[in-house]
Structures are given as structure tokens and as C-alpha cells.
C-alpha positions in Angstrom: 9.1 10.7 -8.4 6.1 9.0 -6.9 5.8 6.5 -4.0 6.4 2.9 -5.1 3.1 1.3 -5.9 4.2 -2.1 -4.4 4.5 -0.8 -0.9 0.7 -0.7 -0.4 0.7 -4.5 -0.9 3.8 -5.1 1.2 3.8 -7.3 4.4 7.1 -6.8 6.0 9.2 -9.1 8.2 12.0 -7.4 10.2 15.1 -9.5 10.8 17.9 -8.8 13.3 20.6 -10.8 11.4 22.6 -12.2 14.3 19.5 -13.7 15.9 17.3 -15.0 13.1 19.0 -18.2 11.8 22.5 -19.6 11.5 23.2 -21.5 8.3 27.0 -21.4 7.6 29.4 -22.9 10.1 32.4 -21.7 8.0 31.9 -18.0 8.6 34.7 -17.8 11.3 32.2 -17.7 14.1 34.4 -19.1 16.9 33.5 -18.1 20.4 29.9 -17.3 19.6 27.3 -17.7 22.4 25.0 -20.7 22.3 22.0 -20.2 20.1 19.2 -18.9 22.4 21.5 -17.7 25.2 20.2 -14.6 27.0 21.0 -11.7 24.7 23.7 -9.3 25.9 24.9 -5.9 24.6 28.1 -7.7 23.5 28.6 -11.1 22.0 27.3 -12.9 19.0 25.0 -15.9 18.4 26.0 -16.5 14.8 23.0 -15.7 12.7 23.9 -15.1 9.1 22.6 -14.6 5.5 22.9 -18.3 4.7 20.5 -18.9 7.6 18.1 -16.5 6.1 18.3 -18.2 2.7 17.6 -21.5 4.3 14.5 -20.0 6.1 13.0 -18.2 3.1 10.6 -21.0 2.5 9.4 -20.5 6.1 8.8 -16.8 5.4 7.2 -17.6 2.1 4.8 -20.0 3.8 4.0 -17.3 6.4 3.0 -15.1 3.4 5.3 -12.2 3.9 6.5 -10.4 0.7 9.1 -8.0 2.0 12.1 -8.2 4.4 13.6 -5.3 6.3 17.1 -6.2 7.5 18.8 -4.5 10.4 22.3 -3.5 9.4 24.3 -6.2 7.5 27.5 -4.2 6.7 30.8 -4.8 8.3 30.8 -3.6 11.9 32.1 -4.4 15.4 28.9 -5.1 17.3 26.1 -7.6 17.1 23.6 -4.9 16.2 26.0 -3.5 13.5 24.8 0.1 13.8 28.5 1.0 14.1 29.5 0.4 10.5 33.2 0.1 9.6 32.8 -0.5 5.9 29.6 0.4 4.0 30.6 -1.4 0.8 31.2 -4.8 2.5 28.9 -7.4 3.9 30.0 -8.3 7.5 32.1 -11.4 7.1 30.3 -13.0 10.1 27.1 -12.8 8.0 28.6 -13.8 4.6 29.8 -12.0 1.6 28.5 -10.3 -1.5 28.1 -13.6 -3.3 25.9 -14.9 -0.5 23.9 -11.7 -0.5 23.3 -12.0 -4.2 22.1 -15.6 -3.7 19.7 -14.3 -1.0 18.4 -11.5 -3.3 17.9 -13.9 -6.2 16.1 -16.5 -4.1 14.0 -13.9 -2.3 13.0 -12.1 -5.5 12.1 -15.5 -7.0 9.6 -16.0 -4.2 8.2 -12.5 -4.7 9.9 -11.1 -1.5 11.5 -7.7 -1.7 14.5 -6.7 0.4 15.1 -3.4 2.2 18.3 -2.6 4.0 19.1 -0.4 7.0 21.1 2.7 6.1 23.0 4.1 9.1 24.3 7.4 7.7 24.3 9.7 10.7 27.2 8.0 12.4 29.7 5.2 11.8 31.8 2.9 14.0 35.2 3.7 15.4 36.7 1.2 13.0 35.6 3.2 10.0 38.7 4.1 8.0 38.3 7.8 8.1 37.8 7.9 11.8 40.7 5.6 12.4 42.9 8.0 10.4 41.6 10.9 12.4 42.4 9.1 15.7 46.0 8.4 14.5 46.7 11.8 12.8 44.5 14.2 14.6 44.6 17.7 13.1 46.9 16.5 10.3 44.3 13.9 9.1 42.9 14.4 5.6 39.6 13.3 7.1 39.5 15.9 9.9 36.4 17.5 8.4 34.5 14.2 8.1 33.6 14.5 11.8 32.6 17.2 14.3 35.9 17.6 16.3 35.8 19.6 19.5 39.3 19.0 20.8 42.4 16.8 20.6 43.2 14.2 21.7 39.9 12.6 20.7 39.8 10.2 23.7 38.1 7.6 21.5 39.1 4.6 23.6 39.7 5.9 27.2 37.4 7.0 30.0 37.7 10.7 29.3 34.9 12.7 27.6 35.1 12.4 23.8 36.6 15.2 21.8 34.2 14.7 19.0 30.4 14.5 18.5 28.9 11.1 18.7 25.4 9.7 18.8 23.9 10.0 22.3 27.4 10.5 23.7 28.3 6.9 22.8 32.0 6.9 21.9 31.7 4.0 19.5 29.3 6.0 17.3 31.2 9.1 15.9 28.8 11.4 14.1 29.5 12.3 10.4 29.7 15.9 9.3 27.2 15.6 6.5 28.0 19.1 5.4 31.4 18.0 4.2 31.2 17.3 0.4 33.5 14.2 0.7 31.2 12.7 3.3 28.1 13.3 1.2 29.8 11.8 -1.9 30.7 8.7 0.1 27.3 8.2 1.7 25.4 8.8 -1.6 27.7 6.4 -3.4 26.8 3.8 -0.8 23.1 4.5 -1.3 23.5 4.1 -5.1 25.8 1.0 -4.9 23.4 -1.2 -2.9 20.4 -0.2 -5.1 22.5 -1.2 -8.1 23.2 -4.5 -6.3 19.5 -5.2 -6.4 18.0 -4.1 -3.1 14.4 -2.7 -3.1 14.9 0.2 -0.8 16.4 1.8 2.3 15.2 2.2 5.9 17.1 5.3 7.2 18.3 5.2 10.7 17.7 8.4 12.8 17.5 10.6 9.7 16.3 13.6 11.8 19.9 13.7 13.2 21.1 14.8 9.8 18.9 17.9 9.8 19.7 18.9 6.2 16.9 19.0 3.7 19.3 19.2 0.8 21.2 16.0 1.8 18.0 14.0 1.9 16.7 15.5 -1.3 19.9 14.5 -3.0 19.7 11.1 -1.3 16.2 10.5 -2.7 17.3 11.7 -6.2 20.2 9.2 -6.2 18.1 6.3 -5.0 15.2 7.0 -7.4 17.4 7.5 -10.3 19.0 4.1 -9.7 15.5 2.5 -9.2 12.3 4.6 -9.4 10.5 1.8 -7.5 12.9 1.7 -4.6 11.2 2.4 -1.2 12.6 4.9 1.3 11.3 4.9 4.9 12.6 7.1 7.7 12.9 6.2 11.4 10.9 9.1 12.7 9.2 8.4 16.1 6.7 11.2 16.2 4.0 12.6 13.9 5.9 14.8 11.5 4.8 15.5 7.9 8.0 17.3 7.2 9.7 14.0 6.6 7.7 12.7 3.7 7.4 14.1 0.2 9.4 14.7 -3.0 12.5 15.9 -1.0 12.3 13.3 1.8 10.9 9.8 2.2 8.1 7.7 0.8 7.0 6.6 4.3 8.0 6.6 8.0 8.3 3.9 10.7 4.8 4.5 12.1 5.6 4.4 15.8 2.6 6.6 16.7 0.4 3.8 15.2 2.2 1.3 17.4 1.7 3.5 20.6 -2.0 4.0 19.9 -2.6 0.3 19.1 -0.7 -1.1 22.1 -2.2 1.5 24.5 -5.6 0.3 23.5 -5.2 -3.4 23.1 -2.0 -4.2 24.9 -1.9 -1.9 27.9 -5.6 -1.1 27.8 -4.8 2.4 29.0 -7.1 4.3 26.6 -10.7 4.2 25.6 -12.2 3.2 22.3 -12.9 6.9 21.4 -9.3 7.9 22.3 -8.0 5.1 20.2 -10.2 6.0 17.3 -9.2 9.6 17.5 -5.5 8.7 17.4 -5.6 6.2 14.5 -8.0 8.3 12.5 -5.8 11.4 13.0 -2.8 9.6 11.6 -4.7 9.2 8.3 -5.2 13.0 8.0 -1.8 14.4 8.7 0.1 13.0 5.7 -0.8 13.1 2.0 -2.7 10.0 1.0 0.1 8.3 -1.0 2.4 8.6 2.0 -0.3 7.3 4.4 -0.6 4.1 2.4 3.2 3.8 2.4 3.7 4.0 6.1 5.6 1.1 7.8 3.4 -0.1 10.7 5.2 -2.1 13.4 4.0 -3.5 16.6 7.5 -4.7 17.7 11.0 -3.8 16.6 14.6 -4.2 17.7 14.3 -1.0 19.8 11.1 -1.9 21.7 9.9 -4.5 24.2 8.4 -7.5 22.4 4.7 -7.2 21.4 3.6 -10.1 23.7 5.3 -8.4 26.6 3.5 -5.1 25.8 0.3 -7.1 25.9 1.0 -8.5 29.4 1.8 -11.9 27.8 -2.0 -12.2 27.1 -2.4 -13.8 23.7 -5.9 -12.5 23.1 -4.8 -8.9 23.5 -1.9 -9.5 21.1 -4.3 -11.1 18.6 -6.5 -8.0 18.7 -3.5 -5.8 18.1 -2.5 -7.9 15.2 -6.0 -7.9 13.8 -6.0 -4.1 13.8 -2.5 -3.9 12.4 -3.5 -6.1 9.4 -6.7 -4.3 8.7 -5.4 -0.7 9.1 -3.9 1.5 6.4 -0.2 1.1 5.7 2.2 -1.8 5.4 2.2 -4.1 8.5 5.5 -5.4 9.8 6.2 -8.5 11.8 9.2 -8.4 14.0 11.0 -11.8 13.7 9.7 -14.3 16.3 6.6 -12.3 17.3 4.5 -14.7 15.2 5.5 -17.7 17.3 5.2 -15.9 20.7 8.8 -14.9 21.3 9.0 -12.6 24.4 11.6 -10.1 25.5 11.9 -6.9 27.5 13.8 -3.8 26.5 17.0 -3.8 24.4 18.9 -6.1 24.3 16.3 -8.6 25.6 14.0 -7.9 22.6 16.8 -9.3 20.4 16.6 -13.0 21.5 17.4 -15.8 19.0 14.6 -17.2 17.0 13.6 -20.6 18.5 13.7 -23.0 15.6 12.4 -25.9 17.8 8.8 -25.9 16.7 7.7 -27.6 19.9 8.1 -24.3 21.8 6.2 -22.2 19.2 2.8 -20.8 19.9 1.2 -22.5 17.0 -2.2 -20.9 17.5 -0.6 -17.5 17.3 1.4 -18.3 14.2 -1.7 -19.8 12.5 -3.6 -16.6 13.3 -0.8 -14.4 11.8 -0.8 -16.6 8.7 -4.6 -16.2 8.4 -4.4 -12.4 8.7 -1.6 -12.3 6.1 -3.8 -14.3 3.7 -6.9 -12.2 4.3 -5.0 -9.0 3.7 -3.4 -10.3 0.5 -6.8 -11.6 -0.7 -8.6 -8.2 -0.3 -7.4 -5.1 -2.0 -9.7 -3.1 0.2 -7.4 -3.8 3.1 -4.3 -2.6 1.2 -5.7 0.2 -0.9 -9.2 0.9 0.2 -10.6 3.9 2.2 -10.8 3.7 6.0 -14.2 4.8 7.4 -14.9 4.7 11.1 -18.4 3.5 11.8 -19.0 3.0 15.5 -17.3 3.1 18.9 -18.4 2.7 22.4 -16.2 3.5 25.4 -18.1 1.4 28.0 -18.1 -1.7 25.9 -14.7 -1.2 24.4 -16.1 -1.7 20.9 -14.5 -0.1 17.8 -15.9 -0.7 14.2 -14.6 0.5 10.9 -15.0 -0.1 7.2 -12.4 -0.7 4.5 -13.8 -0.1 1.0 -12.1 -0.3 -2.4 -13.4 2.3 -4.8 -12.6 0.2 -7.9 -14.4 -2.9 -6.6 -17.8 -2.4 -5.1 -17.9 -6.0 -3.9 -14.6 -5.7 -1.9 -16.0 -4.1 1.2 -15.0 -5.3 4.7 -16.4 -4.4 8.1 -14.0 -4.9 11.0 -15.6 -5.1 14.4 -13.4 -5.4 17.6 -14.5 -5.9 21.2 -11.7 -4.9 23.5 -13.6 -5.6 26.7 -13.8 -8.6 29.0 -17.5 -9.2 28.4 -19.5 -10.5 25.4 -21.2 -7.6 23.5 -24.2 -7.9 21.2 -24.8 -5.0 19.0 -26.6 -3.9 15.8 -23.7 -2.5 13.8 -24.4 0.1 11.2 -23.3 -0.7 7.7 -23.1 2.9 6.5 -21.2 3.4 3.2 -21.0 -0.4 2.7 -23.6 -0.8 0.0 -24.7 -4.0 1.7 -28.3 -4.8 1.0 -31.0 -5.9 3.5 -31.5 -9.6 3.3 -27.9 -10.4 2.6 -25.6 -12.1 5.1 -22.3 -10.9 6.6 -19.7 -13.7 7.0 -16.7 -13.4 9.4 -13.5 -14.3 7.5 -11.9 -15.5 10.8 -14.5 -17.8 12.3 -16.8 -18.4 9.3 -19.9 -17.3 11.3 -22.7 -15.5 9.5 -24.9 -12.6 10.6 -28.0 -11.2 9.0 -28.0 -7.7 7.4 -31.2 -5.9 8.1 -32.2 -2.2 7.5 -28.6 -1.0 7.2 -27.3 -2.9 10.2 -25.5 -6.2 10.9 -28.2 -7.4 13.3 -27.4 -8.8 16.7 -23.7 -9.1 16.1 -22.3 -11.2 19.0 -18.7 -10.3 19.8 -17.2 -12.5 22.5 -14.9 -10.8 25.0 -11.5 -9.7 23.6 -12.4 -10.7 20.0 -12.7 -9.3 16.6 -14.3 -10.1 13.2 -13.6 -9.2 9.6 -17.0 -9.3 7.9 -17.7 -9.5 4.2 -21.2 -9.6 2.6 -22.6 -12.6 0.9 
């Protein structure tokens, strides 16, 4: 069971369903907040699957070829991490027929769909938990959860008599060691793969610290579709969570931290940044390195532009590195048009569909990066070779080279300082000949190649280039 080959070519777009787009006024969404209202922990703004269907052309134009959805199953909250029925689309989002239309349309555009699997805990409205609340020790589902005492105090202000995620009463924790629980969750995993999804993103999988469960989960998923992608939400560097008994890749939050520390917060040097991102390429087997899910923003973090001090040039540098680094880049919905937001729930604002408020320059830049990445296998499948860094000047340079295409070699040079830098940049390992020219795929500017150097490369303050030889 190998890592799906398509993931190396994936450019993900993460959607928080209640806030991306509203397309069906008949979904029973009375009393929803106005679209674009300040996000709150409670309350809905009415995003749905029909809205996503209507905006697939927008996503296709942007160039993305994979969607990761935050939970879409029936639940009680706007974030839907408190599932009440794993086999049912939340009625506020649509139904199974709508979801099949979305899959058909997305697949027709070459866009794969990955769903969020929340299998560590459920919502209080989940049938088994409700039965436990009503029947306590007499419930046939008493072993589905970790019960400490009765009554459970599921709805009052007393401490809960059961284990729950982060002591949040609305998120009772499953007992994954119970065979009936395992059968139920594995049936869910199989069911949605059979419905046509292309993979699972697994929420807090480290909370189910059971290697056999995840090995069986992988077996079930890969048997249903050998090309299905499994990606785990692991926040640290931990090779234990990839491999033939775990996941294809991880949500690469250490990549995010290193990238935003250097470009966004500017709290690290070029050498520290280089050490961090180069180390990430050495701690996992190669096939898993290339299947990492690389976010800059997500539903759990401050918006990328906020992390960059709302400085667009810093954000563009972070994006430039994200799209030229190893692994699958992910755009958090709205980041491409300059959507801002602080910590959860503020990072879950509604997408502004009024184009007059978009940062068009930023969106055009993202669209260009997507096109460059899709046009060059070296950026998706090639080796990563650091060439040069300079702490004082904030310069970091690396090479992406595809072994099977000697002409697909790209040199990425980034100046993270506030001053223009002119340097002779070594072209080690590039195969570029003296007398040729290097052209920047972003600006179109050309630079001479002389004696194994790009001569007098002029990098303006807070800028970067993607060079190819001509």
C-alpha cells in the first residue's frame, strides 16, 4: 500500500463549509447571521454544499486541484467537529444527492475531495451518547465511552462524569478499544470512500493512541480505494505517524511555523530558517515527505496575513516559498484575496464574494504561483538542494531539480530583508552552462550565467525569484 501518486501534484484549498459560500435558500437556514457578520463560537452564516458547487469554477480558475473540507456531517455547531450522525450530510449543508453532484462536478474539473474525519470524539447528540445519558449504567452503549461516574452531568454546570476532548462537555470521547465502536468508525471510513471521496484528513489522531486501530483504518480505506489519501493532524515532527500502519502524510504545521517565523514574524535568521525546513526533509521517508500537507493558514490558526503583520510583501514571500517547497501546498479559503482574522473563531470569517474588496494583486500572485507549480514537475517531484544563505542580508537560495528532466531545473532566490541585495548566486548542481541566461518566471527579468554563477542577481527588498535557464 503505497502513498497515492497524485498527492505530489496536489494544490489544496481548505473550506470551512459554513463560511465559504451560500447557494441554497431552501436548506431551512432561518435565523442565520448575516453573511460576513463577525464570527462567533455559536451561530451560523449559511454556507452550504450548493454554494461550493456554484463556486467550483472560481476554484478551477484559481488552479487548485484538491479540496479539503472541514466536517460536513450532521452536527450541532457551526464547526461540526461535534458529529451526531457520521452517515448523514448535515441538512444545513445539503444532502447526499447534493454531495454526489458536488463530487461529480469537482471530479469533472480534475478536483479531488478530501473529508475531515473526527473519530476521537462525537457530539452529545450522537445516538449512542444520548442513550447513555438516558439509561446510564443500563445503556447498551455504556462501553462506547469512558465513563467515570453517574450521573454524567452532560448538560449542567457540574464536572462531566465522562472523558471528553479538552474537558469540553459537548465532545465526549469514544472508547476506541470497544469493538462496536471500531466497527462503527471503520464502517464510516469505508462508506464515504465508496461514495467517491478521495481521502480522509484525520482530526487529532494522536488522541486515539492505538496503532492497531489506525492500521486497520488504513487497511479499510486502501482496500476501498488504493489511491485514497490519508493525512493526520499532527502538530509536531513525529515520524511515528506515517508509514504502512499509519498515514500517507501529515498536516505540516512545523513547516508553517518555520515559514511564518522567517517571513511573517521575521523572528529567525536565514540560517535558522534553512536548518528548520531542510531538517523536515530528512526526518520522514521520501514518499511521505512529498505527501505532506503544507498549510500557511487553517481553521485553527490566525489568518496568514495577520501573521505577516498585514504586510502583503511578507505574505507573498511566504506563499512563494510554500509553492516552491516539497509537499502539497494548501490555501485556506479567503487567504488568496487577503481575508484577515485573529484566533478562532475570528479566523473563520465568511468569504467576501464582493470582488471590489478583494486584494486582486494578491489573488493574481497566488494564481501565478499555482500555474508555475503545475507547469514544472521539478517543484512537485524534484529534489530540494539548498545553495546559499546569508543571515545579514536575509537571503535564502535553493534549487529544485527533477531527475527525469534535465531541463526542468529551477533556482529560487528570496531576499527577506528591507534592502536591495546584489549577489552572484552559485548554480551548483543546476547543469546551467556559462553563456546562458536565467529568466525569472515571476517578473520576466533575465540574468547572465557566468562561471557557475547567476551574475549580479539584483533582488529588491522583500522579494523573490523563480529562475529557469534559457
